[in-house]
N, C-alpha and C positions, 0 to 999 in steps of 0.2 A: 638736896634736890639741885640739879644743874639744868639750866634752860639756855639753848643755843638758838638765836633768832637771826635769821638771814632774810632781808627784804630786798627783793630784786624786782625792778619795774612793776611795782605794785603787788607782787605775790610774796607773801611771807611764809617761810618755812621755819616751823617752830619744833624743835627737838627737846623733849623732857625726858631726864633720867631721874628716877626717884627711887629711894630706899625706904621701904616701909618697915617700922620696928613693932614687935610685939612686946607688950608689957604685962603680959599674963603668963601663967604656967601651962596654958593649953595650946594646942595646934589650932590655928584659925584659917578661915577663908576670908581674904580681904576682898572688899567691895568698894572699889574707887569710883566715885560718881562726880562728873564734871560736865559743865555745858560749854559749848563752843558757838561762835557766831554763824549766821545763816550762809555765809559765803566760805564755808570751811569744809575741808575734806581730810579725814583721818587717813594717813597714808603709810603708816608703819606701826608695828607693835611688836614687843619681844619681852620675854621674862628670862631671868637667870637662874639656873639650877647650880648653886655654888659659884664656880668661876666659869660656867659653860653658858654661853648664850643661846637661847632658844627662839628662833625668829618665828613670827606669826605668818600664817597662811590664810589667804581669803578663801572662805568656804560659804556655801549656801547656809543661811542663818539657822535653820532647823538642824541641819546635820551637824553643824559646829557645836550647837548646844548639847546635842546628844553625845557627841564624842567627849566634850568637856566632862559632862556628868558621869560618863563611864570611867574617865581616867582619873578623876579626883579621888576615887575610892581605891585606887591601885597604888598608892605611895608614889605617884608620878606627879610631876611639876607642870601641870598645864596652866594656861592662861586664856581668857575669853574677853574679847573686847566687842561691844556691839552698841547700836543705837537704841536708846530706851531701856526699859527694864523688863518689858514683857514681849509682845509679839510685833509683827510688822506693822499692824494698823497703828499701834501707838507710836512706833518709831517714826513713821511718816509725819507726825504732828508734834514732834518734840525736838529739842536742841541737845537734850541730855544723852551722854554717852556713859556706859558702865564698862568698867574693867573688873573682872572677877579673877582673883589669883589664889591658888591654893598649892601646897600647904605654906602657910607662915609658921615656922617652928616657934615653940614656947621660948620666950625671951630672946627670939632670933629676929632676923631680918630677911626681907625679900626685895629684889631689885626688879624695876619695871622701866621699860622704855616706851614712849609713845611719841610719834611724829605726826604733825598736821600741816596743811597748807591753808592759807586764808587769803582771799582777794581783798585788798585794802581800797576802799572807795576814795575818791576825791570830791570835796564839796567847797566850791568858792575857792579853789586852789589850795585847799588845806586838806590834810589827811590825819587820821586818829587810828591808833592801833593799841589793843590791849590784850594781854595774856591773862586768862581767868586764874586767880589764886585765891581770892577771897571766898570763903565758904558761905553757903546760903543761910539766911534767916537765923540770926542770933546764935550761931555756932562759931567755934573758935578753932584755929589750927595754927601750928607753928612748925618751922623747919629748923633742925639743929644746925644746918649749914645750907645756905643758899647761894649759888654762883649764877650770874646771868651774863651772857655775851651777846652783844648786839652788833650787827653790821647792816648799814642802810646804803643801798646804792640806788641811783636814779638817773635816767637819761636827762631829765630836767634838773636844773640846778636847785639845790635845797636851801631853804631859808627857814628861819625862826624855829629851829629844832629845839625842842625842850621836853624833859620827863614831866609827866602829869602827876605820877604817884610820888608822894613824899617819903614813903617809908623805904624807898630803894634808891638812895642817892648814888647815881652812876657817876663813874669817872670817864670822861670822854677822852679816848686815846687819840682819835684823828678826827679833825673837822675840815673836810674838803668840799669844794662846790658840789661835787657828785657823790660823795661817800662820807659816811659818818661811822666811826667805830667806838664802842663804849662798853664798859664792864661794870659789874657790881659783885661784891662779896660780902656776906654777912653771916653771923652766927646767932643762934637763938632767935630767928626772926619771925615776928608774929605776922601771919599772912592776913592782915586786916584790910588790905585793899589789893586790887589788881595791879599788876605792873603795866603802865600805859605810857605812851609818848605821842606827842603830835608834831607836825612839821608842815611847811608850805612848800609849793612848787613856784619857781620863777616862770612867769607867763611869756617869757621872751620867744620861747618856741612853741607857743600855743597855736591852735588852728593849722597844725600841721600833722599829716598822717605817718605814723612810724610803724614798722613792720618788724615783728620778731618771728624766727622760724626755727624749727627742730625737725631733724629727720635722722633716724637711726636705721640703716638698711638691715642691720643684724638683729633688730629687736623683735623680729618675728619668731625667733627661737623661744620656745616656752621657758619659763623660769624653772630652775631645777627643784624648787619646792612645789611646783604644780603637779597635782596628784593624777590628773587625767587631761593631758595637754591636747589642744586642738591641733590640727594640721598647720604647718607652717605656711604662711601666705606673704606675699609682699607687703611690707608695712607702708602705709601713707606717710606723708609728712604733715606736720601741723604748723599753723601760723596764727598769730594774733595781730590784729590791726588796731592800733589805739591812737587817739587823738585828744590831747588836752584842749578843751574848748575854751576860748578866750572869756575872761570874766565879763559879767554883764555891765552894759553901759547904764546910764541913769535911766530908771524906770519910772520917772515921775508921772507920766501919763497913766501907767497901769496903777500906781499906788493912789493916785487922786480918786479912782473909782471907789464908791463904797462897797464893802464886802459884808456878805452875810453868812455867819459861821454857826453851823448847828453841831454841837458836840455831844456824842453819845458816850456816856461814862459807865463802865461796868462796875456794878456793886454786888455781884454774886459772890458767894462764899469762896469760889476760887481765886479771888483777887486779894485775899488777906495778906497781912505783913508787907514785905518789900514791894510786891507788885501794886498794892494800893498806894503806898507812899510815892512810887514812881509815877503812876498814873495821875495822882493829884498834883505832883510837881509839874508834870507836862501840861495839865489843864490850866493850872494858875498861871504858869508862864505864857501859855498861848492867849489867855484872856487878857492879861496885862499888856500884851504887845498889840492889842486892837487899838485902832483910833476911835474917838468919839463919834465919828461919822459912820463907823461900822455898826452892824447889828450882830446880836448872838442869842442863842438859847442853849441851855444844857438839859439833856434827857438822861436821867439816872435809869439804868435798867438792870433787872435781874429776872425774876419770873414775871414781873410786871414793868410797865414804863412809867416813870414819874417825871413830868416836865417841870422845869423851874419856872416857866412862863407859858401861857397858851400860844403865844407868838413871839417871834424874835423882838428883842428890845434893843435900845441904843447902848453902845458899849462904853457908857459913861462910868466913871469911877465908882459911883455909889451902887450902879447896877452890877458892876464886876464883884464888888464886895458882897452884895446880897447873894449872888450866885454861888460864890465860893462858901458862904455860910450855909447855904441850902445843901451843897454837896457834903460838908463836913458833918452835918446833922442827919444825913441820910444813912440808914442802917445796911450792914452787909447781911444778906440772907438769900436763901433759896438758890436755884439754878439760874440758867442763862437762856432766855428766850430772845436770841439775837435777831430772829426774822421779825418779830414785832417791833424791836428797837429800830431796825433799819426801815420798816414800813412807817413808823412814827416820824422818823427823820426825813424820809422823802415827802412826807405829807405837810411839813413846814413850808409855808409859802415865802418866797423871797422876791424882792424887786431889784436886787443887785447881783453882783458876782458871788454865787453861792458855793460854799464848802460844807461837805459833811464829813466830820472828823470823828473817827472811831478810836476810842482809847480803851484798851482791854487786851484779854488774851485770846478772844476769838473762839473760846470753847463753848459751843452751843450744846445745851443739854435739854432743852424744851423746844416744842414746835419742830420745824424742820431742823434735823441735825446733820444730814448727810452733806458733805462739803460741796459736791458737784451739783446737787439739786438746789441748795441753798444760794450758791453763786449764780446758778442759771436764773433762778427766780429774781434775784436782786437786778441782774443785767436786763431781764425783761422789763421790770417796773421802771427802771432808770431809763430805758429806751423809750417808754411809753410817754414820758414826760416831754413837754414842749422843749426844744433844743435850748432856748434861753433859760429854762428853769432847771436844767439837769445840774445837779451839784457836782463839784469835783470831789471824788471819794478819796480822802486822805486818811491813812491808817497809821496810828502809832501803836505798835505791838509792844506788849510788855510781858516779860517772864520767860524762863527757860522753856516752859511747856506751852508757849503760845502757838496756836493752830495756824501756822505759817501757810500751808497750802490754800486754806479758804481765804485768809486775809490777802494773799498775793492775788487771788482771783477777783476779789472785791475791788482792789485797788486798780484792776485794769479799766474801770470805769472812769476815765479821764482823771486819774489820781496818781498817788504814789504811796509807797509802803516804807516805813522805817521801824526797826526793831531794836530793842535794848534787852540784854540779858538781865537776870534778877539781881547781879551784883556789879555790873560794869559801871563806870562813871557815865552819867546820862547827858551831861551838859553839851557836848560836841554834837551828838546826834539830834538832840532836842533843838538846838539853836539852828541847825541846818534844816531840820524839818519845818520850823516856824519861818525861816527866811525864804521858803518857797512859796508861801501863801502870798498871793498877789503876783506871782510870776508864772510864766509859761515856759514849759520845757521846749526843747527843739522839736519840731513837728515832722513826722514822716522821714525820720533820719534812717537810711538804708546804706548798707555796704554791698557794692558790686565788685567782683573780681573777673579779670579777663586773662587768658581765654576761659569762659565759664565752664567748658567741658573738663577742665583740669581741677575743679573745686567741687567740694561736697560737703553737705551738712555744716553750714555756717550759722553760729548762734551769737546773738548779742548777750553781753554779760550782765546788762541791766535793762530794766523795762522802760526807763525814761532817762533823759539826760538834760541837765540844765547848764546854763553858761557857767563856766568855771569848774566843770566836772570832767571826768575822763570818759570818754565814749570809746568802748571796746567791743571787738567781735573775736570770735575764735573759730577755726574751721579746719578742714583737711585739704591737702592738695595731693594729687595722685602722682605726678612725675616732677622731677626737678626742671625748672623753666623760668624764663622771664615773665613777670606778671605785672599787670597794672591794676591797682586798687583805687576805688573811688567812693568816697563817703559823701552823701548828698542829703540836705534836709532844709528845713526853713527855721530862722532864728529871728523872732520878732517881725515876721513879715518879709525878711531879707533871706535870699538863698545862701546856703552854705555849701561849698563844693571843694572837698579836700582830695587830693590825688597824691598817690606814691607809686613809684616803680621799684620793684625789688626782684632780685635773682633768687629764686627759691631753690635751696642747696640740695645737692645729691645726699650730702652727709654734713650734720652740723648738730653738735651736742651741747651748745652754749646755753639753751634754755630748757633744761629737762622737765620742768613743770608743765609745759604746754600740752603733751599728751594727756596727762591725767585731768588737766583743766578743760580740755575739750570733752573727754568722757563724762566728767561731771555735768557739764552743761548738757550733754545728750541724756544723761540719766535724769536730771531735773525735768526736761521736757517730758520724758516717759512717766515720771512720777506725777506730774500734772495731768497727764492723760488719764492715768489710773484714778485720780481724785474725780475727775470729770465723768469718766465712762466706767468706772470699776475695773477690777483686776481681770487680766486674761493671761494665759500661759505664755504667749509669744512675747508679750512685753516684759514680764517677769524674767523669762530666759535671757532676754537681751540685757536687762539690768544686771543680772548675775554675771553674764559673760564679760560685760564691760568692767565690772567691779574686780573680777579675778584677773582680767588681762591687765588692767591699769592700776590695780592695787589700791583700793580704798573701800571704806565702809558705806554701805547703804542700808535702808531698812530691810532689805532682803539678803544681805550678806554680813558676815562677821569675821573678824580676826581670831584665829585659833593658834595659840603658841603650844606646840607640843613636839616631842622628839620625832623626827621625820619617819623613823622606822615603825612607829606606832599608828600612823595614818594609813589609810587603804593604800596597798601596793600600787605602784604606777601602772596605769592601763594605757598602752598606746593605742589611739584610735585615728589611724590615718584617713584622710579624706578619700573620696572617690578619685582614683587616678585620672589624669587628663591625657587625651591623645590629641596632639596639635600637629597639623600637616601644612607645610607651606607648598603652594602649587602655582603653576603658571596662571596668568590672569584670565586665560580662555576657559579654565575650569569653572563650571557652574554647579556641580554636585560631586560630593564625596561620600561613599558609603564604606564602612569598616566591617570586616568579617572576622571575629574573633575565634581562637581556636577552640573555646569552650561553648560554641554555638550561638553566641549573642551577635546579633546584627544592629548596627547603630549608624544613624545618618548624622553626619558632621554638620555643624553650624558655622557660617561665615561671619567672622568678626571684622567688619570693615574697617574699624579704627587701627586694628593691628595686621590687616591683610593676611589673616591666617584662618584656617578651619579648625574647629575643635569640638570635641564631645567629651563627656565624662562616662566612665564605665566602672562596674563593680566586679572584681575578680572573685570567682567562688572561693570559699573558705578552705576547700580541700585542695586547691591548686598548691603544689609544692613550689618553693622558691626555684628560680631559674630563668632561662632565656626562652621566649615564645615568639611566634610569628603571627602577625596580623595581615590579612589581605585587604588591600584598598581597591575600590572600583571608583574610577574617576570619570566624569562625563563632560565633555566641553560644549560650546554653544551649538556646534553642528551636529550634536547628538552622538558623536563618536565616543566610545568607551575605552578606557585604559585600565590595566590591572598591573598592580604593584604589591610586592610584599616588604614589610618592615618588621623590625624585631624590637621587643620590649622585654624588660626584666622585672620579675616579681621578686621583691626583697621585703620580707616581713619582720626580720629579726633585727632589733635595734643594736647599734654599735656597742662592742665591749671596750669600755674605757679603762686605760691603765694610767696612773698618775705617780710621779716620783718628785719629791721636794728634795732640795739640797740639805735641809734640816727642818725640825717642826717647831722650833722656838725662836721668836724674833723680838726685837725691840722697836718701838715706834720710830719710824724713819728708815728702817731697814729695808733692803730690797729682797723681795721673795722671787726666786728663780724656780721655774718648774718645767718638767718634761712630761709629756703625755703621748700615749700611743692609742690607737683605735682600729677598728676593723678597716679593711682596705677600701670599702666602698665610702668611708667618711668624707664629707666635702667641706665640713666647717666645725670648728671646735671654739668654744667660749668658756672663760673662766669667770666665776662671780664669787664674791665674798662681801659681807656686810661692811659698809662704809668706803667700798672701793667700786670705782666705775667699772662695768664689764669690759673684759679685754679678751682680744683674740689670740689664739695659739696658732702659729704658723710653722710649716715644715722647715726644719733646719737640717741641711744635708750634713753638715759637720757633726751634729750631734746624733743624727739618725733617728730623730724623732720630731714631734711638734713641741715647740718651746714657747714660753711667755714669761713675762715679769710684771711685777707691780710694787709699788712702795706701801708700806704699812703707814696709814695716815697718822699725823702727829697727835690728832684729837681723839684717836680710837681708845676707849677704855681697856685697861688690862682684863685678860680673860681668854678663854677658849672660844674659838670660832670655827665654822665649817667652810672650807674652800671647796666649791663644786665645779668640776669641769664637765661641760655638757657637749656631746658630739651629735651632729646631724648627718645622715647619710643621704646618698642621692634619691632615696625614695621618701625622704623627710621623716625617717623613723628616728627616734631621740633615745640616746643613752647617756648615762651620767655616772660619775663617781665622786664621792665625797672623801676629803681628807681632813684631819683636824690640825689647826694652827693655834699655838699658844702665843699670845702677846703678853710680853713681860713689862712691868712697870718701868 
């Protein structure tokens, strides 16, 4: 197994290459199950057929499953990666991913690649990151050879970097203020714990707004692996605004107030093994952190609710010990009536600052179980309480199968949410969770960007921010321009006003994770809408479209790795053609008369000072040049007639590619020449591990030429190099050639 980790400005890209071995005399289907954090997006997947890499393609979930099941019986090497193990409903409520690979030959091996991105939070200027390696609940797993490379980059100076996991003693190759590089290599390694690190950020540049941007004007071209590409449209730019909030000052006044903590502890059967141990550890740490002046109560719940005490008691040591003994003696049984537990928690009367702390997986099986209805019921009951009696709803979610959509909605009631997987180290997240009791997040924190007409769909990356954390937003911008960003809110009753000016670029490829991060934020908002209101076709279609365009797994999409020729043949679906007319400012009306009988009134676009309409040419129209008659009318009522021509071009470009050779070593320069139909306006080359590159007309060679370098880290094997051509009508044609990378 080889793991490459690159952490850049809080975004971790993790690439995992793993070889599975069969120790039986039968052909097997591998089922690789792993859990990832809640801020994670699986962004790439591939399997290898011998020495040939077969990349994954994002498809609608049901179709991907059907193709995989068809191919696995045909002595073909498919791979399928999806969220959950069953349908979309289960996938929306789990952090578990499954990768199915077939065939693994008798006493043979199968090579798999997975890439994911994870947003790393900052708590009190500290960050923690873990790669899940430890198997769940009393299972054992070992790697014959394990290699880990780590590179950590930060705009803020790094402090106190250290590995958390003891089984993987890393060797630090570079330790600079803004960059750390480290490696690990071992043989016959027992994967008994996750690989984890922690570090701190220097607060010297806190309370300053920093802007990252990405824009690739050529990214509107469909990927060569896309089986039914959408029409090419201008791509927006993407930005991320982030501010490291200065650490909290002394909160003595807040901490002197007595607190009342009501803990809801899940003792249903779904909480057995690791989940129960972690929940109990969280509860014990929480109760022992209370002061004697505080009060608490513990309510155990499964199908019934069992309180430790009829009313909250003082958080004195003897009461804490009695409560913990009460929890240890409580049996695990039955299902989960979460609604009754929440109602009982709200019924606990308190005279101080109240907290309702839920510890469990949030998997309701009795009473109201629909996420949207249960969350709406709780929000209504919470609002009905007097403002001074409303508890802050803190949720500590435990387990790979935690019902995060529901728990996130519950925490919106003046609270916060933290979640730990079944196997990851709990201490960092638990300590950060407990440290926020008695503290208030920044209030009404909002980001504005000017000019506002140039920005669209801006999302916060967290629901709440505390002092010492990283406040981040991500959004789109339409055109390159100078922009002013402003983040404002309240911290401890004092105003926070952070400003930054940035030149949003026409082209910048420095932060390639931003488009996917924005798409993930958009999909998260759509998934929450589904949890509240139920599924609808338009929302699901948007989720599928975003996942395919920006390449990541969702509950409604999966990665399918199969030879390109076995997928459905490419179907070009050009969009409705646009007719755009620039006129004198005196013109108030434009009507187009098309040669096939269509009459269309054009609409004036004030922002572009142009008239525009869409039209659909009949299918039977042959390719060629046609005339359209325009009738223009000015303010005085005078009419003018003009004729313009347009071209119907429905055939995709025919692409021809020639390499100087077909076998290369890492570090070699690959030079290629390509030709296409006369109407071609742009050509792009793509290969795994290489940034997309343009091929441009070279008069000396009499063709389009381009070159790239075989990356030094690219594993040996066979790869497909794809050249895509786009013509003036936005038709797409492509050609694949094989390249062999030698050791």
